[in-house]
C-alpha positions as CSV (number, residue, x, y, z in Angstrom):
1,M,7.8,18.0,-3.3
2,L,4.9,17.4,-0.9
3,P,4.8,19.2,2.5
4,P,5.8,17.1,5.5
5,P,3.3,14.6,6.8
6,R,0.7,15.9,9.2
7,L,0.6,13.2,12.0
8,N,-1.7,13.3,15.0
9,Y,0.9,13.7,17.8
10,R,-1.7,14.5,20.3
11,S,-3.5,11.2,19.8
12,I,-0.2,9.3,20.1
13,S,0.7,11.1,23.3
14,E,-2.7,10.7,24.9
15,N,-3.0,7.1,23.9
16,S,0.6,6.0,24.4
17,V,-0.1,2.8,26.3
18,N,-2.6,1.6,23.6
19,K,-0.2,2.7,20.8
20,L,2.6,0.7,22.4
21,T,0.4,-2.4,22.9
22,N,-0.7,-2.1,19.3
23,A,2.9,-2.0,18.0
24,I,3.8,-5.0,20.1
25,N,0.8,-7.0,18.8
26,R,1.8,-6.2,15.3
27,K,5.5,-6.9,15.9
28,A,6.2,-3.6,14.3
29,P,10.0,-2.8,13.8
30,L,9.8,0.1,16.3
31,P,12.4,1.1,18.9
32,A,11.2,0.1,22.4
33,D,11.1,3.7,23.7
34,A,9.8,5.4,20.5
35,I,6.3,6.0,21.6
36,H,7.5,7.3,25.0
37,K,9.9,9.7,23.2
38,V,7.1,10.9,21.0
39,S,5.0,11.8,24.0
40,R,8.0,13.6,25.6
41,L,9.0,15.4,22.5
42,Y,5.4,16.5,21.8
43,T,5.2,18.1,25.3
44,E,8.5,19.9,24.6
45,F,7.3,21.0,21.2
46,K,4.0,22.3,22.5
47,N,5.7,24.3,25.2
48,S,8.4,25.6,22.9
49,S,5.8,26.6,20.3
50,H,3.7,28.4,22.9
51,L,6.7,30.3,24.1
52,L,7.8,31.1,20.5
53,N,4.4,32.6,19.8
54,E,4.5,34.7,22.9
55,K,7.8,36.1,21.9
56,R,6.6,36.8,18.3
57,N,3.6,38.6,19.8
58,A,6.0,40.6,22.1
59,R,8.0,41.6,19.0
60,S,4.9,42.9,17.3
61,M,4.0,45.0,20.3
62,I,7.6,46.4,20.5
63,G,7.1,47.4,16.8
64,E,4.1,49.4,17.9
65,T,6.2,51.0,20.7
66,I,9.0,52.0,18.3
67,R,6.5,53.6,15.9
68,S,4.8,55.4,18.8
69,S,8.1,56.7,20.2
70,E,9.1,58.0,16.7
71,S,5.9,59.9,16.4
72,R,6.5,61.5,19.9
73,K,10.2,62.0,19.1
74,D,11.0,60.1,22.3
75,H,14.5,58.9,21.3
76,E,15.3,57.3,24.6
77,A,12.2,55.1,24.6
78,K,13.0,54.2,21.0
79,E,16.5,53.1,21.8
80,I,15.3,50.9,24.7
81,A,12.7,49.4,22.4
82,L,15.2,48.7,19.6
83,K,17.5,46.9,22.1
84,H,14.6,44.9,23.3
85,A,13.6,44.1,19.7
86,K,17.1,42.9,18.9
87,A,17.3,40.7,21.9
88,L,13.9,39.2,21.0
89,K,15.0,38.7,17.4
90,D,17.9,36.6,18.7
91,E,15.7,34.6,21.1
92,I,13.1,34.0,18.4
93,A,15.8,32.7,16.0
94,E,17.1,30.4,18.6
95,M,13.6,29.1,19.5
96,E,12.7,28.6,15.9
97,T,15.8,26.4,15.6
98,T,14.7,24.5,18.7
99,C,11.1,24.0,17.4
100,S,12.3,22.9,14.0
101,R,14.7,20.3,15.6
102,L,12.0,19.0,17.9
103,E,9.5,18.8,15.1
104,S,12.0,16.9,12.9
105,E,12.8,14.4,15.7
106,L,9.1,14.0,16.5
107,L,8.2,13.3,12.8
108,E,11.0,10.8,12.4
109,L,9.9,8.8,15.4
110,A,6.2,9.0,14.8
111,L,6.5,7.9,11.1
112,A,7.6,4.5,12.4
113,I,4.5,4.0,14.4
114,P,2.0,1.7,12.6
115,N,-1.7,2.4,12.1
116,D,-4.2,1.5,14.7
117,T,-5.8,-2.0,14.5
118,H,-9.5,-2.8,14.0
119,P,-10.8,-4.3,17.3
120,S,-12.1,-7.4,15.4
121,S,-8.7,-8.2,13.9
122,P,-7.4,-11.4,15.4
123,L,-4.2,-11.3,17.5
124,G,-1.1,-13.2,16.5
125,P,0.8,-14.7,13.6
126,E,-0.6,-15.8,10.2
127,S,-1.9,-19.1,11.7
128,A,-4.4,-17.0,13.8
129,A,-6.3,-15.8,10.7
130,I,-10.0,-16.3,10.8
131,T,-11.9,-17.8,7.8
132,L,-14.8,-15.5,7.0
133,A,-16.1,-17.3,3.9
134,T,-15.4,-20.0,1.4
135,Q,-16.6,-20.4,-2.2
136,G,-16.1,-22.5,-5.3
137,P,-15.7,-26.2,-5.9
138,D,-14.2,-28.7,-3.5
139,C,-10.5,-28.8,-3.2
140,L,-8.7,-31.3,-5.4
141,P,-6.3,-33.7,-3.6
142,V,-2.7,-32.5,-3.4
143,S,-0.8,-33.8,-6.4
144,P,2.8,-33.0,-7.5
145,A,1.7,-33.9,-11.0
146,R,-0.3,-30.7,-11.0
147,D,2.7,-28.5,-10.2
148,H,2.1,-25.4,-12.3
149,L,5.7,-24.9,-13.4
150,A,6.1,-28.5,-14.7
151,V,2.7,-28.3,-16.5
152,A,3.4,-24.8,-17.9
153,K,6.8,-25.9,-19.2
154,K,5.3,-29.1,-20.8
155,L,2.6,-27.0,-22.5
156,K,5.0,-24.3,-23.5
157,L,3.2,-21.6,-21.5
158,V,6.3,-20.3,-19.7
159,D,10.0,-19.9,-20.4
160,M,12.1,-19.3,-17.2
161,E,15.4,-20.6,-18.5
162,N,15.8,-18.0,-21.2
163,A,14.4,-15.3,-18.9
164,S,17.1,-16.2,-16.4
165,N,19.7,-15.4,-19.1
166,V,18.0,-12.1,-19.8
167,S,17.2,-10.9,-16.3
168,G,18.2,-13.5,-13.7
169,T,16.3,-15.9,-11.4
170,S,12.6,-15.4,-10.7
171,W,12.0,-13.7,-14.0
172,Y,9.9,-15.3,-16.7
173,F,8.5,-15.1,-20.2
174,L,4.8,-16.0,-20.5
175,M,4.5,-17.8,-23.9
176,N,1.7,-18.7,-26.3
177,E,-1.6,-19.3,-24.4
178,G,0.2,-18.3,-21.2
179,A,0.6,-14.8,-22.5
180,L,-3.0,-14.8,-23.8
181,L,-4.2,-15.9,-20.4
182,E,-2.5,-12.9,-18.7
183,L,-4.2,-10.5,-21.2
184,A,-7.6,-12.2,-20.7
185,L,-7.4,-12.1,-16.9
186,T,-6.3,-8.4,-16.9
187,N,-9.2,-7.3,-19.1
188,Y,-11.7,-9.5,-17.2
189,A,-10.7,-8.0,-13.9
190,I,-10.8,-4.4,-15.2
191,S,-14.2,-5.1,-16.8
192,V,-15.7,-6.3,-13.5
193,A,-14.3,-3.3,-11.6
194,I,-15.7,-0.8,-14.2
195,K,-19.2,-2.4,-13.8
196,H,-18.9,-1.7,-10.1
197,G,-18.2,2.0,-10.7
198,F,-14.4,2.1,-10.7
199,Q,-12.6,4.5,-13.0
200,P,-9.9,2.8,-15.1
201,V,-6.3,4.1,-15.2
202,T,-2.9,2.9,-16.3
203,T,-0.2,3.8,-13.9
204,P,3.5,4.7,-14.2
205,D,5.8,2.0,-13.0
206,V,8.4,4.5,-11.7
207,V,7.6,6.5,-8.6
208,R,9.4,8.8,-6.2
209,S,10.7,6.9,-3.2
210,D,9.1,9.6,-1.0
211,I,5.7,8.6,-2.4
212,A,6.2,4.9,-1.6
213,Q,7.4,5.8,1.9
214,R,4.3,8.0,2.5
215,C,2.1,5.1,1.5
216,G,3.7,2.9,4.2
217,F,4.9,0.4,1.6
218,Q,7.3,-1.7,3.6
219,P,6.7,-5.3,2.6
220,R,8.1,-7.6,5.2
221,D,10.7,-10.3,4.5
222,P,11.0,-12.3,7.7
223,S,14.2,-14.0,6.5
224,H,15.9,-10.7,5.5
225,P,14.2,-8.0,7.6
226,H,16.8,-5.4,6.7
227,H,16.7,-6.0,2.9
228,T,14.9,-3.5,0.7
229,Q,12.1,-4.8,-1.5
230,S,12.4,-1.9,-3.9
231,Y,14.5,-1.5,-7.1
232,H,16.2,1.9,-7.0
233,L,16.9,3.7,-10.2
234,H,20.2,5.7,-10.7
235,S,19.9,9.2,-12.1
236,T,22.6,11.1,-14.0
237,S,21.6,14.3,-12.2
238,P,22.4,14.6,-8.5
239,S,19.4,17.1,-8.1
240,S,16.9,14.6,-9.4
241,P,14.5,13.0,-6.9
242,E,15.2,9.4,-5.8
243,L,13.2,7.1,-8.0
244,I,12.2,3.4,-7.6
245,L,10.1,0.8,-9.5
246,A,6.7,0.7,-7.9
247,G,6.0,-2.3,-5.7
248,T,2.3,-2.1,-6.5
249,A,0.0,0.2,-8.5
250,E,-1.4,1.3,-5.2
251,I,1.6,3.6,-4.8
252,P,1.2,5.7,-8.0
253,I,-2.6,5.8,-7.6
254,A,-2.3,7.1,-4.0
255,G,0.2,9.7,-5.4
256,M,-2.4,10.8,-7.9
257,F,-4.5,12.0,-5.0
258,A,-1.6,13.6,-3.1
259,N,-2.0,17.2,-1.9
260,R,-5.7,17.4,-3.0
261,L,-8.7,18.8,-1.3
262,F,-12.1,17.3,-2.3
263,L,-15.6,18.5,-1.7
264,S,-17.3,16.0,0.6
265,K,-19.9,15.2,-2.0
266,A,-17.1,14.3,-4.5
267,L,-16.2,11.2,-2.4
268,P,-15.8,8.3,-2.8
269,Q,-13.3,8.3,-5.5
270,K,-12.9,4.7,-6.9
271,I,-10.0,3.7,-9.2
272,V,-9.0,0.5,-10.9
273,G,-5.4,0.7,-12.0
274,V,-3.2,-1.6,-14.1
275,G,0.5,-1.6,-13.5
276,H,3.5,-3.8,-12.9
277,A,4.6,-4.7,-9.4
278,F,8.4,-5.0,-8.7
279,R,9.8,-6.8,-5.7
280,A,13.6,-6.9,-5.4
281,E,13.9,-9.7,-2.8
282,A,10.9,-11.7,-4.1
283,G,13.0,-14.6,-5.2
284,A,15.0,-15.3,-2.1
285,R,12.6,-17.6,-0.3
286,G,13.5,-21.2,-1.3
287,A,11.6,-24.0,-3.0
288,E,8.1,-22.9,-1.9
289,A,8.4,-19.8,-4.1
290,R,9.4,-21.6,-7.3
291,G,7.8,-20.9,-10.6
292,L,5.3,-18.0,-11.0
293,Y,4.1,-17.9,-7.4
294,R,6.7,-15.3,-6.2
295,V,8.5,-13.4,-8.8
296,H,10.4,-10.1,-9.2
297,Q,7.9,-8.5,-11.7
298,F,4.2,-9.2,-12.3
299,T,1.1,-7.6,-13.7
300,K,-1.4,-6.5,-11.1
301,V,-4.9,-5.0,-11.4
302,E,-5.4,-2.8,-8.3
303,L,-8.5,-1.3,-6.7
304,F,-8.2,2.0,-4.8
305,A,-10.7,4.2,-3.0
306,V,-10.7,7.6,-1.2
307,T,-13.6,8.0,1.1
308,R,-15.0,10.1,3.9
309,A,-13.8,8.9,7.3
310,E,-17.1,7.4,8.4
311,E,-17.5,5.4,5.1
312,S,-14.2,3.5,4.9
313,E,-15.5,0.3,6.6
314,S,-18.5,0.1,4.3
315,M,-16.2,0.7,1.3
316,M,-14.0,-2.2,2.5
317,E,-17.0,-4.5,2.2
318,E,-17.8,-3.1,-1.2
319,I,-14.3,-3.7,-2.5
320,R,-14.4,-7.2,-1.0
321,Q,-17.6,-7.9,-3.0
322,V,-15.8,-6.8,-6.2
323,Q,-13.0,-9.2,-5.4
324,D,-15.5,-11.9,-4.7
325,S,-17.2,-11.3,-8.0
326,I,-14.0,-11.6,-9.9
327,L,-12.9,-14.8,-8.3
328,R,-16.3,-16.5,-8.2
329,E,-16.5,-16.7,-12.0
330,L,-13.1,-18.2,-12.2
331,D,-14.5,-21.3,-10.5
332,L,-11.6,-21.8,-8.0
333,P,-11.8,-23.0,-4.4
334,I,-11.4,-19.7,-2.5
335,R,-11.3,-18.8,1.2
336,T,-11.5,-15.3,2.6
337,L,-9.4,-14.6,5.7
338,D,-9.5,-11.8,8.3
339,M,-5.7,-11.4,8.8
340,P,-4.2,-11.2,12.3
341,T,-2.1,-8.4,13.7
342,E,1.3,-9.7,12.8
343,E,0.3,-9.9,9.1
344,L,-0.8,-6.2,8.9
345,G,1.4,-3.8,7.0
346,A,2.3,-0.5,8.6
347,S,-0.6,1.3,6.9
348,A,-3.4,-1.3,7.4
349,Y,-6.1,-0.8,10.0
350,R,-7.7,-4.1,8.9
351,K,-6.8,-6.6,6.1
352,Y,-8.6,-9.3,4.3
353,D,-6.8,-11.9,2.2
354,M,-8.4,-14.2,-0.4
355,E,-6.6,-17.4,-1.0
356,A,-7.0,-20.0,-3.8
357,W,-6.4,-23.7,-3.4
358,M,-3.3,-24.8,-5.4
359,P,-3.1,-28.6,-5.4
360,G,0.2,-28.7,-7.2
361,R,1.8,-26.5,-4.5
362,G,0.0,-28.5,-1.9
363,G,-1.7,-25.6,-0.1
364,W,-3.5,-22.3,-0.2
365,G,-2.0,-19.3,-1.9
366,E,-2.9,-15.6,-1.5
367,V,-4.4,-14.2,-4.7
368,T,-5.9,-10.9,-3.4
369,S,-5.4,-8.7,-0.4
370,L,-7.6,-5.8,0.8
371,S,-6.6,-3.1,3.4
372,N,-8.4,-0.2,5.0
373,C,-5.7,2.3,5.7
374,T,-8.0,4.8,7.4
375,D,-6.2,8.2,7.5
376,Y,-2.6,6.7,7.7
377,Q,-1.8,7.5,4.0
378,A,-3.9,10.6,3.8
379,R,-2.0,12.3,6.6
380,R,1.2,11.5,4.9
381,M,0.0,12.4,1.4
382,H,-2.2,15.4,2.4
383,I,-5.5,13.9,1.0
384,R,-8.3,15.9,2.5
385,Y,-12.0,16.8,2.0
386,H,-14.1,19.8,3.0
387,L,-16.9,19.4,5.6
388,E,-19.7,21.8,4.8
389,T,-21.2,21.4,8.3
390,N,-18.4,23.0,10.2
391,K,-16.3,24.4,7.3
392,Q,-13.3,22.3,8.2
393,N,-10.9,20.3,6.1
394,V,-10.3,16.8,7.4
395,F,-8.2,13.9,6.3
396,A,-9.8,11.3,4.0
397,H,-9.5,7.5,4.4
398,T,-7.9,5.4,1.7
399,L,-8.3,1.7,0.9
400,N,-6.5,-0.6,-1.6
401,G,-7.2,-4.1,-2.8
402,T,-6.0,-6.5,-5.4
403,A,-8.4,-7.1,-8.3
404,A,-6.0,-9.6,-10.0
405,A,-2.4,-10.6,-9.2
406,I,-2.0,-12.2,-12.6
407,P,0.7,-14.8,-12.0
408,R,-0.9,-16.1,-8.8
409,L,-4.2,-16.6,-10.7
410,I,-2.4,-18.4,-13.5
411,V,-0.8,-20.7,-11.0
412,A,-4.3,-21.5,-9.5
413,L,-5.9,-21.9,-12.9
414,I,-3.2,-24.3,-14.2
415,E,-3.1,-26.5,-11.1
416,N,-6.9,-26.8,-10.9
417,G,-7.6,-27.0,-14.6
418,V,-4.9,-29.2,-16.0
419,E,-6.0,-32.3,-17.9
420,F,-3.8,-35.4,-18.4
421,D,-3.6,-38.1,-21.0
422,E,-3.7,-41.8,-20.2
423,A,0.1,-41.8,-19.6
424,G,-0.3,-39.0,-17.0
425,E,1.2,-36.3,-19.2
426,P,-0.5,-32.8,-19.1
427,V,-2.2,-32.1,-22.5
428,A,-4.6,-29.2,-21.8
429,I,-5.8,-26.5,-19.4
430,V,-9.5,-26.2,-18.9
431,L,-10.3,-22.5,-18.3
432,P,-13.5,-20.9,-16.9
433,A,-16.0,-19.8,-19.5
434,V,-16.0,-16.2,-18.3
435,L,-12.6,-15.6,-19.8
436,R,-13.6,-16.7,-23.3
437,Q,-14.9,-13.3,-24.3
438,Y,-11.6,-11.7,-23.4
439,W,-9.5,-14.4,-25.2
440,L,-7.5,-13.2,-28.2
441,G,-6.5,-16.6,-29.6
442,T,-8.7,-18.5,-32.1
443,G,-8.7,-21.8,-33.9
444,S,-5.5,-23.7,-34.1
445,Q,-3.7,-21.4,-31.7
446,D,-5.7,-22.7,-28.8
447,T,-4.4,-26.2,-28.9
448,V,-3.9,-26.5,-25.1
449,V,-6.9,-24.6,-24.0
450,K,-10.4,-26.0,-23.3
451,W,-13.4,-24.1,-22.0
452,K,-15.7,-25.1,-19.2
């Protein structure tokens, strides 16, 4: 097990007004008086810790007195010192209990406080997002005929009916060219990331719930704010740690760096991970989530970086360029958004989303996300690096971004690439040429795929 998180209580206490304003701006699920309580408890904890240290020092000095009286054979002085030592022992035990209780209360409250917010992040709900860039072809007109689910069923790319018999709603089989498209997109995204210096890993899909909590993984469900997004696994052993299915490869990758100390020159660490993302409440959102857009399980290629504190903002732009490179070659209409405060997860200092135009769904849909988490995760996971200049160990910064959320990209590629016959029936999908080198199908297998 990891040691308890090391949060900056002093910063919270000294900046309580700003911390409260920040939590309000983000609509964080935080008790109204939580930050005030942290400030009060921190003062109590500091005072109690100071007094505890004084009593421990006094006990050490009494030990010297006892040894001195023994050497002088001063039995009276020794008895007085022993009585004093016993009284101090009882006081120290009581104060240790008090300090432990205060620290536990302090940690529980402070863990609910979200990360700070970048001063350039827009305030407000999703509609306040700022468009930073656009790329790709012009947006096709909205057309229900391009609905990815109807097209995919017609072309035998997906089977959701039989999947519902196996697993329930919002589960799916990718079939034929649909399955090949997932493999091609996965390998393509990994290939681009490797060219940008990211180290490839495959991740476990099962993680300790403690690791997920330390990452700040608390995906919001506005319609069901109290529902968990995680699938919990039942163990036959009561002593086993609580395990869940990972909601994103970010979680096991972050855990890979937990409780580690790096030399400053060893940073940044850049990882591209492949895993499955599991979202328990993903299907409970009505008609707009039909098909492959929001599902319970999906393949995801994730970018993750550990950096020095002063380099996380430049790394955010570097990861954004990797995401841009991946999407640009897919020839989709894309826009990049600077996400507003109410759309930031607990760990995010700043967040960019990239959205693809999906004419069958009739709107934009998120296909990548990128967050700079500064030291939020590192303080909880004990990810540090050594500064040679002043011989100190400081907390690193972490960043995570989607390289490819496979089903979302499949939705966008189908709805933008479908071809129809004269009767208006879908007959083929035109895919970007960049995927051809990663395509496993050949000859007659590719009956519904054409290449740009």
